[in-house]
Backbone as a ProteinNet text record, in pm:
[ID]
protein_1_A
[PRIMARY]
MTNTGIPIHVSMSTKVKQGDEHKDLHVNGDGELVEKEQSTYVTFTEQLQDIGEVKTVIKIQQDTLTIIRQGAVSMRQAYMEGKETEGSYSTPYGSFQTLAKTKRVQVEYPEDAVVNIQIAYDLELQGQNAGFYQVTIEGKET
[TERTIARY]
1374.3	1254.1	1209.8	1089.3	1070.5	934.6	922.5	774.7	667.8	691	584.3	521.3	565.7	524.3	539.8	573.7	587.2	448.5	391.2	297	272	240.4	263.5	154.5	178.3	76.1	111.6	39.7	79	28.5	69.3	46.6	52.4	-40.4	-55.6	-113.1	-5.3	-19.3	-36.9	-124.8	-127	-143.4	-41	-75.6	-111	-202.3	-220.4	-261.7	-192.2	-180.8	-246	-371.8	-444.6	-457.8	-384	-434.9	-372.4	-455.1	-473.3	-504.4	-574.7	-641.8	-507.4	-510.2	-431.4	-527.8	-474.5	-567.8	-441.5	-499.3	-431.3	-526.9	-479.2	-541.9	-451.8	-536.6	-455.9	-517.2	-471	-545.6	-429.9	-433.6	-423.7	-455.1	-391.7	-461.7	-336	-401.3	-299.9	-293.5	-177.3	-140	4.5	36.8	170.8	285.7	384.8	492	581.6	548.7	637.3	725.5	838	907.1	887.1	870.6	865.3	875.8	982.6	1036.8	1067.3	1160.1	1228.6	1163.3	1045.8	902.5	917.6	878.4	851.3	671.7	588	480.1	410.3	346.8	294.8	146.5	99.7	-72.5	-145.1	-256.3	-327.3	-474.7	-546.6	-695.4	-757.2	-799.3	-824.9	-1008.6	-1032.6	-1189.4	-1223.4	-1261.2	-1297.4	-1416.9	-1444.4	-1587.7	-1695.8	-1795.3	-1915.3	-1905.7	-1785.9	-1739.9	-1775.2	-1659.3	-1636.5	-1494.7	-1441.5	-1342.6	-1266.8	-1125.9	-1050.6	-927.4	-930.3	-758.2	-655.8	-536.8	-426.3	-311	-293.2	-142.3	-61	52.1	169.7	293.4	312.1	435.1	542.4	661.8	819.6	873.3	934.8	1037.7	1147.2	1269.7	1372.7	1356.7	1274.9	1261.4	1088.4	992.1	844.6	788.5	721.2	615.9	466.7	396.8	285.1	179.4	82.3	-32.7	-142.7	-267	-344.8	-449.7	-537.3	-652.9	-799.9	-846.1	-958.8	-1090.7	-1193.5	-1321.4	-1397	-1444.6	-1514	-1494.5	-1330.6	-1245.9	-1136.8	-1171.8	-1038.7	-948.6	-837.1	-703.1	-617.2	-570.6	-434	-357.4	-230.3	-137.2	18.4	75.7	195.1	266.6	426.8	518.7	620.5	698.1	838.9	904.1	990.3	1076.3	1116.9	1042.1	1095.6	1024.2	926.2	852.2	671.9	622.6	428.7	389.2	302.3	248.9	108.7	58.6	-149.8	-189.6	-277.2	-369.7	-504.4	-588.8	-728.8	-777.6	-879.7	-956.5	-1059.6	-1151.7	-1290.7	-1330	-1482	-1542.9	-1702.4	-1786.2	-1943.7	-1995.7	-1928.4	-1970.1	-1913.7	-1796.4	-1761.2	-1617.2	-1534	-1452.5	-1366.4	-1246.1	-1157.6	-1036.3	-952.2	-814.2	-735.9	-638.8	-556.1	-408.4	-317.8	-191.3	-113.3	-0.5	91	214	283.2	423.3	431.6	553.5	640.3	750.4	777.1	868.7	988.8	925.4	1026.2	942.9	1006.2	992.7	1092.2	1081.9	1190.5	1175.7	1211.5	1219.4	1307	1290.3	1389.3	1330.4	1441.6	1415.4	1507.7	1443.7	1522.3	1491.1	1593.6	1591.7	1460.9	1417.6	1270.8	1120.1	1138.3	1033.9	1061.1	975.9	977.5	1027.5	917.6	957.1	895.9	976.5	896.7	922.1	785.4	787.2	746.3	806.1	781	752.9	645	606.8	578	607.2	577.2	541.7	417.5	395.6	265.7	253.9	158.5	62.2	-96.8	-149.6	-290.3	-317.2	-424.8	-482.4	-644.3	-764.3	-858.9	-857.6	-928.1	-893.1	-776.5	-652	-666.5	-738.2	-751.9	-664.5	-572.7	-492.8	-574	-537.4	-623.9	-509.5	-357.9	-303.2	-159.6	-81.7	28.8	24	54.3	60.6	199.6	221.6	294.2	223.9	294	260.1	357	340.7	425.6	344.2	400	385.7	496.9	448	533.4	474.4	554.5	511	565.8	542.6	589.4	559	658.6	604.7	540.1	447.8	311.2	358.1
151.3	100.9	0	-12.4	-102.5	-172	-264.3	-315.6	-233.7	-110.8	-49.7	42.2	98.8	141.8	296.5	330.4	517.5	574.4	649.6	723	799	793.8	851.5	898.9	972.6	1043.6	976.5	906.3	865.3	910.9	939.3	1006.6	901.6	862	750.3	840.1	856.9	903.1	797.6	758.9	656.1	766.9	713.5	776.6	660.4	650.5	542.6	625.7	499.3	556.2	403.9	438.4	311.5	365.3	312.6	359	517.1	599.3	777.4	841.6	748	863.3	799.6	914.7	940.3	975.7	923.2	950.9	957.2	1051.8	1072.2	1075.5	955.5	936	942.8	1019.3	1076.6	1019.8	947.9	922.8	967.2	978.2	1009.7	950.7	910	875.3	847.4	836.4	852	706.3	632	526.9	483.4	409.3	381.2	266.5	262.1	226	134.7	-7.1	-116.5	-208.4	-241.4	-346.1	-472.7	-580.6	-707.1	-815.8	-916	-1004.4	-1011	-951.8	-905.1	-849.8	-780.6	-703	-582.3	-490.3	-353.9	-359.1	-281.5	-311.2	-143.4	-100.7	67.7	53.3	85.9	57.2	204	212.1	341.2	331.7	413.2	400.3	519.8	500.5	601.8	591.2	728.1	725.7	737.5	676.8	689.9	744	843.5	917.1	798	830.8	741.2	595.5	517.4	387.2	377.7	443.4	440.4	399.3	344.3	299.1	229.6	221.2	107.6	90.7	-14.5	-16	-102.3	-32	-38.3	-101.5	-210.6	-272.3	-278.4	-200.1	-230.9	-310.2	-455.9	-518.8	-538	-472.1	-479.3	-563	-685.8	-774.6	-736.5	-825.5	-813.7	-795.2	-877.7	-904.6	-877.7	-848.2	-839.3	-717.7	-650.3	-554.1	-608.6	-654.8	-633.8	-560	-537	-423.9	-515	-493.3	-538	-437.7	-478	-335.1	-442.9	-371.2	-447.4	-320.1	-352.3	-256.9	-243.2	-123.6	-116.3	-130.5	-154	-212.6	-311.7	-443.4	-527.1	-556.2	-587.8	-596.2	-687.2	-738.8	-823.2	-813.3	-789.3	-782.4	-784.3	-880.5	-856.5	-775	-719.6	-719	-712.1	-812.4	-813.5	-781.8	-691.5	-630.1	-729.9	-707.7	-789.7	-931.4	-936.8	-1055.7	-1035.5	-1173.8	-1129.3	-1203.5	-1150.7	-1165.6	-1166.9	-1271.1	-1303.9	-1246.6	-1158.1	-1123.9	-1098.2	-1004.2	-999.4	-907.8	-803.9	-703.9	-745.6	-676.5	-670.7	-573.9	-536.8	-425.2	-425.9	-367.3	-403.1	-446.6	-418.1	-490	-597	-654.9	-764.2	-824.9	-968.3	-981.3	-1023.3	-975.3	-965.4	-1039.8	-1097.9	-1184.1	-1083.2	-1038.2	-942.6	-1018.1	-919.3	-998.9	-848.9	-870.6	-740.5	-787.5	-720.1	-762.3	-614.9	-637.5	-532.5	-480.4	-379.3	-303.8	-242.7	-197.6	-101.1	-134.9	-151.6	-136.5	-111.6	7.7	107.2	169.5	105.3	169.6	251.4	349.3	422.6	472.5	470.4	547.5	672.2	775.5	915.7	983.4	1089.5	1195.1	1257.6	1286.3	1392.6	1305	1176.8	1103.5	974.8	895	790.3	655.9	635.7	579.6	647	608	676.2	517.6	480.6	393.3	393	354.1	368.8	230.7	234.2	108.2	136.8	65	52.7	-42.5	-69	-225.4	-179.6	-292.3	-314.7	-385	-366.9	-416.7	-496	-599.3	-689.6	-724.9	-705.1	-745.9	-835.7	-960.4	-1074.7	-1117.2	-1063.6	-1107.7	-1001	-911.1	-762.8	-681.6	-610.5	-487.5	-363	-343.2	-224.8	-116.4	-126.9	6.6	-10.6	90.7	80.8	212.8	142.5	257.9	293.3	385.6	460.3	478.4	423.8	439.1	498.6	640.9	650.8	690.6	596.8	634.2	689.6	784.9	859.3	867.3	865.9	795.7	920.5	1026.7	1104.2	1089.8	1097.7	1101.3	1219	1197	1287	1307.8
1664.6	1646.2	1772.2	1842.2	1922.3	1884.4	1964	1987.8	2018.4	2097.1	2108.1	2031.4	1900.6	1805.3	1807.3	1728.7	1708.7	1639.5	1720.5	1597.3	1523.1	1404.1	1247.8	1203.7	1113.5	1013.9	885.4	813.6	683	555.8	472	344.5	247	167.1	81.7	-57.1	-146.5	-298.2	-412.1	-491.7	-607.4	-720.5	-842.7	-965.5	-1098	-1145	-1230.4	-1377.7	-1442.3	-1560.1	-1653.2	-1708.6	-1786.4	-1936.3	-2031.6	-2166	-2159	-2192	-2220.6	-2117.3	-1996.1	-1884.6	-1776.9	-1686.8	-1548	-1438.6	-1352.5	-1231	-1105.3	-1014.1	-944.1	-752.5	-684.5	-531.3	-428.2	-337.1	-197.7	-84.7	-9.7	135.3	268.9	340.1	500.2	595.7	718.1	826.6	900.1	1046	1183.9	1236.6	1237.4	1277.8	1345.3	1328.2	1421	1313.4	1354.1	1306.3	1393.7	1390.3	1475.5	1402.3	1512.9	1456.7	1512.4	1444.6	1553.2	1441.2	1523	1441.9	1309.8	1263.7	1176.1	1038.2	1076.6	987.5	1057.4	944.6	1007.5	950	1060.2	989.9	1035.7	909.5	920.3	887.2	1030.9	1015	1054.2	946	976.4	902.9	946.9	934.7	808.1	716.9	623.3	603.4	579.2	551	426.2	376.6	203.2	179.1	92.2	97.8	38.7	111.4	54.5	72	122	145.8	310.2	363.5	513.4	574.5	638	680.9	655.7	641	595	684.9	739.4	797.7	719.4	733.9	616.9	698.7	676.5	701.8	614.3	624.5	531.2	614.5	572.1	611	527	590.7	497.5	566.8	477	507.5	377	418.1	335.7	179.8	119.9	-15.4	-29.4	37.6	-2	71.7	10.5	75.9	64.3	136.4	143.6	192.4	122.8	174.1	178.1	318.3	347.1	395.1	347.3	348.9	415.1	490.1	574.6	595.7	557.1	589.2	472.7	452.8	316.7	204.3	202.8	79.6	141	75	108.7	29.6	54.2	-35.8	22	-69.4	11.4	-135.5	-84.7	-224.9	-190.1	-227.4	-222.6	-336	-324.2	-413	-387.5	-493.6	-473.5	-623.9	-612.4	-714.2	-816.9	-978.1	-1072	-1067.1	-1009.3	-986	-999.6	-1016.5	-1048	-928.5	-882.5	-723.4	-739.9	-710.5	-682.2	-569.1	-581.4	-492.9	-506	-407.3	-427.8	-388.3	-437.9	-406.7	-421.7	-249.7	-241.3	-249.7	-273	-263.9	-263.9	-210.1	-192.3	-332.9	-450.1	-572.2	-583.7	-548.2	-604.2	-528.6	-548.4	-534.2	-712.3	-670.8	-800.6	-766.4	-867.7	-817.1	-895.8	-857.6	-884.8	-935.3	-984.5	-1031	-1057	-964.1	-944	-1034.6	-1159.2	-1197.8	-1139	-1068.1	-995.2	-1048.9	-1062.5	-1125.1	-1048.7	-909.7	-828.4	-701.2	-595.4	-444.8	-385	-343.1	-266	-126.3	-0.5	117	176.4	256	291.4	427.8	537.1	652.8	651.4	601.5	604.8	694.6	727.6	865.9	848.2	773.4	761.9	798.3	799.6	774.6	839.1	936.7	951.9	851.2	757.2	657.2	520.2	428.4	277	182.9	135.3	56.2	-108.8	-177.5	-335.6	-385.8	-489.9	-531.6	-690.4	-770.2	-906.7	-971.7	-1024.6	-1090.1	-1184.4	-1257	-1351.7	-1295.8	-1298.9	-1213.7	-1314.5	-1287.5	-1381.5	-1303.5	-1320.3	-1253.3	-1333.4	-1251.8	-1313	-1468.5	-1477.2	-1592	-1731.7	-1691.8	-1759.3	-1700	-1822.5	-1792.2	-1695.9	-1552.7	-1491.7	-1474.9	-1544.5	-1524.8	-1488.1	-1515.4	-1451.4	-1308.7	-1186.7	-1087.2	-1011.5	-934.2	-924.2	-752.6	-662.8	-489	-405	-355.6	-244.6	-124.3	-42.1	102.7	165.7	271.6	343.3	494.5	622.1	730.2	800.1	893.4	970.4	1087.6	1167.4	1332.5	1396.2	1481	1532.3	1660.6
[MASK]
++++++++++++++++++++++++++++++++++++++++++++++++++++++++++++++++++++++++++++++++++++++++++++++++++++++++++++++++++++++++++++++++++++++++++++++

């Protein structure tokens, strides 16, 4: 990997379990993967139905993975395996404090994809349980 960036297509799937309810969310977008200053960055743009465009940056460091989203929805959340981390989430309807209790962060660079990320965490929104999240992010070279 170099500073110039590898063009990729990103697929992000999120499974949410909140009480007896289960939701599956999927987003896709084109972007790039760049390695810079001992961090790897995955960037992509997604179109959210009825809301608009969101630019997403995933910063991968040795012990921390941070997701930053800006646009129609804004979010900043760090994930550290076995730790609790504070973050924020903003929509057109308001801003909220978040707390992620991360169970697992796994980053791989398999042969059939440029990057594969898995995160599992309990999320609190304004101090209230918002569910258990399992996120899979896959980047494939375009």
